[in-house]
C-alpha positions in Angstrom: 119.7 88.9 106.9 116.9 86.5 107.7 113.4 86.9 106.1 112.0 87.7 109.6 114.6 90.5 110.0 113.8 91.9 106.5 110.1 91.9 107.2 110.6 93.9 110.4 112.4 96.6 108.3 109.8 96.5 105.5 107.2 99.3 105.1 104.5 99.9 102.6 100.8 99.4 101.7 98.6 96.4 102.1 96.3 96.4 99.0 93.1 94.7 98.1 94.0 92.3 95.2 92.5 94.3 92.3 93.8 95.3 88.9 94.6 98.8 90.2 96.6 97.2 93.0 98.8 95.6 90.3 99.3 99.1 88.8 100.3 100.5 92.3 102.8 97.6 92.8 104.3 98.3 89.3 104.7 102.0 90.2 106.3 101.2 93.6 108.7 98.8 91.9 109.7 101.5 89.4 110.6 103.9 92.2 112.1 101.8 94.9 114.8 99.1 95.3 114.3 95.9 97.2 110.5 95.7 96.8 109.0 92.4 98.0 105.3 91.6 97.3 103.5 88.9 99.3 100.5 87.7 97.4 98.1 86.6 100.1 95.2 85.9 97.7 92.7 88.6 98.7 95.4 91.2 99.3 99.0 92.1 98.4 101.4 93.1 101.1 104.1 95.4 99.7 107.4 95.7 101.7 110.2 98.0 100.9 113.3 98.4 103.2 112.9 101.4 105.5 111.2 103.9 103.1 108.7 103.3 100.3 107.8 106.1 97.9 105.0 106.3 95.5 104.7 109.4 93.3 101.5 110.4 91.6 103.4 110.8 88.4 104.7 107.2 88.5 101.3 105.9 89.4 99.7 107.9 86.5 102.3 106.6 84.1 101.7 103.0 85.2 97.9 103.4 85.1 97.8 105.1 81.7 95.4 107.7 83.0 95.2 110.4 85.7 95.1 109.2 89.3 93.6 111.2 92.1 95.7 111.4 95.3 94.7 111.3 98.0 91.7 109.3 97.2 92.2 106.5 94.6 94.9 104.7 96.6 93.0 104.7 99.9 90.1 102.9 98.3 92.2 99.8 97.8 94.7 100.2 100.8 93.2 98.2 103.6 96.3 98.7 105.8 100.0 99.5 105.8 103.2 98.9 107.7 105.2 101.8 109.1 104.1 105.4 109.2 102.5 107.1 106.1 102.1 110.6 104.7 100.0 111.3 101.7 99.5 114.3 99.5 98.5 115.3 96.0 102.0 114.5 94.9 102.1 110.9 96.3 102.6 108.8 99.4 105.6 107.8 101.5 105.8 105.1 104.1 108.7 104.9 106.6 109.9 103.1 109.7 108.7 104.7 113.0 112.2 104.6 114.3 113.5 106.7 111.4 113.2 110.5 110.8 110.5 111.7 108.5 111.9 111.2 105.0 111.8 113.7 102.1 108.8 112.3 100.2 110.2 112.9 96.7 113.9 113.9 96.8 115.3 115.6 93.7 118.2 113.1 93.6 116.7 109.8 94.8 118.8 106.8 95.6 117.8 104.0 93.3 115.9 104.0 90.0 
């Protein structure tokens, strides 16, 4: 699959390049397979194939302190690709052509 084809299937946040953004990226990498991060200087574009999940528990673990969702993520998320749903439990991004995913399945595929 070409890079252009992969990027068309990638979903996820676009984050202001801050220390907290690095924490968000680490949490996304811990919960998803195939994560690609494009460092564009002022921002980080995170792409995950088809569905990107970010749980508050993973984000809190990566940050080392309690994280407020929704709220703390939106401060640094300037944009995103795909559709997004956020709650106190976390965030999930997915392709518009796909059905709405279960945000946090009990038996996830991947790590």
